[in-house]
N, C-alpha and C positions, 0 to 999 in steps of 0.2 A: 515244866518246860522251861529250858533255859535262858538265859534274856540275851537279848541280839547282841553280836560284840558291835564295839563303839570303835575298834580298830581292827587294823590288817595286822595280825600277829604270824611270825614264822613258825611253822607248825613242824615237827620231825616226823609226822607221818603224811601222804598223800591225803587231800581231800576231795571226793566224789563231786564232780561236777556237771552240772546238766547244762544244757542251753535250749532257751527258748528262743526261737525265731519269731517277731513279731511285727506284723503292720498294722501299728496302732491308730491310723487316722482315715484308712481304707474303708470306707462304704460296700461290705459285700452282704449282698443279700442271700446268697448259697453256696455250696461248696463249689470249688474250681480247682482248675489244674492249669499252670503256667510252666511250659516243660516238666521237667522231672519235678514240680512244686506241686504240694496239695496245699491249698487255701483253705483256711476253715474259719468260717464267721463265729465272733467271739462266742454270739448268742447260741451256735449250735454245737460248741464244745464240750466232748464230754470225756470222762475218765478213761476210755479206752481209745482215744485218741492219743494218749500220753502212753509213755513208757510204763508208768502204774500211775496208781489213785493219787497218791502224795504228788511226784511229779506233775499230775494235773491241778493240785492245790497250787503248786510252785507257779505254773504257769498263769494262772487266774491273777495271783497276786503279783506277776510280774507286768500283768497287762493293767492291774490296777493302780500301778505307779504312774502312769502315762496319764496327766491331766486332759481334758477335751474342753473345749467354748462350752458355757451354757446352752443346753439346748440340743446338743449333740446325739441324745440318743442312744440306744441299744443297738443299734444298726453297724456301729462303727468299731473296726477292728478285725483283724484276721489273724489266727496262728497258721504258723507253715513248717512242713517238715519235708526235707528232702534226701537222695530221692523218692524213698520210699520207706515206712518205716511208723516212725512216732514221734510226736512232739517231747521234745528233751535230749533228742539224739543233736549230736555236732551237724555243723552245716558242712563239715569237712575241710572247706576251704572258702576263705574271704571273697575269693572270686564268685563264688556263687553265689553271695549276698549281692553282692554289686550287680551284678548281672538280671538277677530277679527284681532288683528295684528298676534297670534299664526295661526291662521289659514290663513292669508295672506302670513305667512312666509312660510308654506308648498306650496302653491298654486303656489307663484312664482321663488320657488328654484328647484321644482318638473321638470320644462323643459329643466334646464342645463344639457350640455350633460356629460354621463359617462364617467369617466374616466378609464373604463376597457374596452372599444370598441379599437378593433382593429385600429392599426394607419390609416390604408387606408380607414376605416369606418367614420373617424373622420370628422369634419365640420371646413373646413380652415375658415368660418367664425361667428365659434360660441361664442369667444368674443365679437362680436356685437352682440348677442341676447341675452347674458346671463344679470341674474337678480340677485343682491344680497339679502339680508336681508333689507339691508337699504332702499330698494323698497317698502318693506310690512309695512315702519312707518306709524303712525297713529295719527294725533291731534287734540286736542278737544279746541277749541278756546272758552270762554264764553266772550260774546260783549255786552255793554248796549246797549239795543236798540234805546233808544232815542240821546246816545249820541255818539254813534256809534266808542265807543273804547275796547279796551282789554289790556291783558296783558301777557306776553310770562315769562316763567324762562327757564335760561339757565344754564348751567354746570350740572355736577352730583355730584361730591364731594364737590364743591363750589358754591352751587344755588345763582342765580342773581335773583332779580324778575326786569321785564321793565314793569312799569305800564304806563296808560296813551298812548297808542300808538293807533293813528288814524286807522281804518279799511278804511275808504274810499280814496281811491287817493286825492279826491279835498280837503281833510282836513289835507293832509301831508304838512310838512314842511323840508326841508334840515337838513339832520342829524337823521331824526325820524329811529327807529330801525326797521332793518328787520329781518326776521326769516331764518338764516343761514341754508344749507342744513350740512349736515354729512359730515365728513371729507372723502375725496376721494368717493363721491358719483357717481355711474356709472349709466347713463342713456342708454340704449341699443339704436342703428343707424337701427337696423335692427326688425322687428315686431317679435313677440312673442306670441302664444297661451298661453294662463293660465289659468290652470285646476281648476274653480269655483267650480264643483263640487266634487272635491277631497278636495278645502277649508272648503267646507259644511258636509262635513265627519269628517273632523280633528274638524270642532266647534262641531258636536254632541258628536264626542267622546271624548271631553276636558271637557265637561258639565254636565256628567253625575254624578259628586257629589261622585264619588268611591275615593278608593286610585290609582286604574291604570290609571284614568282620570286625577287626579291630579299629578301622574308620566309623561303620559303623555305629559301635559301641560308643566310640567318644563322641559320635552327632547326636547322639540321643542325652548324652552328659550337658551339652551346651543348650539344648533344647529344655532340659529339666532347672539348668541355671535361669534361662528365660521364662520360666513359668514357675517362680517361686513365687508366691503372692505377698511376699515383705515389700513394703514399700521401701525399703531401704535401697531395693536396686532400682533403679530409675530408669527411664525409656531410653536416657543417656548410654545406661551401661546395657541394656536387654538390646539394643539394636548391634554392638559389635557383638554379642554373644551369641545371635542370631547369624551372623555373618559368620562367626567363626564354624559353626555348626555348617551352613555350606560348605566351606573351605576344606576341613576336614573330611566331609563325607564326600564331597567331588574331587578331592584329591588335587586341588591346585589354589594359589592365591592370586590369580589374574583374575580380573572381574569379566574379561570378553570369554576367557576361557569358563568360568563358572557359569556364565550367560547360556552359552552354547549346551552345556554338559546338562544344564537347570532344564534347558527347554527339550532336548531331546529326551529326556523322562518324561516331562507334565503336559507338553504341547502336543494340540492335534498332529496329526499328518499330513491335514492340509490347512493348517493356520496361516491365514495371511499375514503378509509381511510389508513394511512399510520404511520409508527413512526417517530415521529419526537423528536429530542433531544436539547434542553438548556442549554447553563452554565450559573449561575448566575452571574452578573458581578464583583459581591465584593468576594463574599465566594467561587465562583468557583466551586459549589456545581451543578452535573450534572442531569437534568430530562428527561426524556422520556414519550412522551404520544400519544396516537392513533388518529388520528384527522385527517379530511378532509383538502383540499386546504384551503379553505375558514376559517376553525378554527385556521390554522397555521397563516394565514393574521392574524387574531386577536390577536395569540400570539405574534409576532411581533411587532404588532403596541402597544399592552401593555407593550413588553420591551422597546420600545422608550419611552413611556409615563412615566415608571418607573426612566430611565435613566435622564429625562428631571425634572422629581420631586424631584429626590434625587440629583440633582447637579451634575451631571457626563455628561462627552461630549460624545454624541452618534458618532461615525464614520459617514462619508458619506452611506456607506453600510447601516448603520441603519436606514435611514432616507427613506429609499427605498426598495420596495417590487415587485418583478418581473418587475421593470424598472420601476415601479409607485412612485410618492411621497405618503408616510402617510397622510399627511394632504389632499389631493385630494381621497384618498381612504375611509380615516377616514368620512369624510363628505359626499362621496357615501353611504358608507354602513349603517350611520348613517341614513342616510333620508331614505334607504331602509328597515331600522327596524321600524322605524315612520311609514312607509306605509303601512306595512307589519300588526302591530298592529291594526292601522286603519282597514285597510282590514276585519282583523278577528272581527272587533267589529259590522259585521252586515255590511259593506259596501265593497262587494265583486269586485264592477264596478271598484273600484280604481286602481284595479291593471293593468287595458287593458290602452291603449293608449285614450288620448281622442277624438283623430280625429277618431278613429276606432271605439269606443263608440258609437259616436255621428251617426256614419254611419250606424253601424251595427242595432242601433235601429229606425234609418230611414227607413231601408230595410226592418224590418220585420214589421213594423208598414204598410208598403206599401204593402208587401204579404198579413198582416192579413187582410187589409180592402179589397183587391181584393181575398180573400176566396184561397189564394194560401198554406196560412199557418194557419194550425190550431189546436194548439198542447194541445194535452189532460191533459199532466202534466208536471210539471218543467223538467221531464227527457226527453220529447219530443223536448227541445228548443235547438236551435242551439247555441252550445257553440263557441264562436271568440276565435281565435288563440292567443297565448300566446308569 
């Protein structure tokens, strides 16, 4: 066996490169599909999932390069291939990987508990099941097939190339670089159901090539940023990021316009309104508006964002609404705005809980097979509860 190369060398002949697409921090219990991608749990990955047995060995070695927190277990990490074929093939275009991450972001965050739940309905173990956008990360490694080495970049503003990294454990030496996890990476200790049907709906919606599709993708990016678990991103930064998500998704930077478009998506048709009064913190100008409770939350969220963006010091009261922190409410309502946008793109089923969705379809299929349900039109179909 040749020793692993220690430097990149210019060669007169082309080297064959295989590409491993890997989600190193994704807890995946069984195989799933998102858009055109197949996701394979690391623990279930087989040689015949790859181009050949050698590529499968390289793929496992690439996965081993990713460090995990202590106690993460074997249920973390998933290989992916696109659009069909095998692990080791090129993802064809970096946009495919970016959009896969976006689809995974909405899928992993969707099951996090709502902050608007009454206290008596909240799960005491919710934190053990929670996921962050760090869990949706996707890495693509180009690996020299013959030599078995790869390279990684680290850093965001200061980019650092680490070349000649041996992929196979037998070729590694003490001090060889490993791929560090994101700061403050959280790996859940209790199982969670991930809604990959919702992820597929997001994938389809953000790949339509329209202005709305591009705005949706960018809004998910802002949600992604706001949900990074690192303590380096403070709430002073998360609030403006969440507001930016609303702006790009709802296509305006005017608070009153955003409020009305937000409420048009999420408010009940008969939601009561009342006159609310606000005072500009700098000019003292008093304004009134006829808004719903949800619309008033958005206004107060916007007031907080404006204080932060203009260097003012918000009061403790300004950070909260009905006893809930605006960071929690902002991420929740941005998630719901994204979800409702995707639902209105022809994916109405994503509004339903994935367990109910699966149970309802199974029951309907069973009854249909036994002749007990024979709808003549869509109006005769059974609507699941909301």
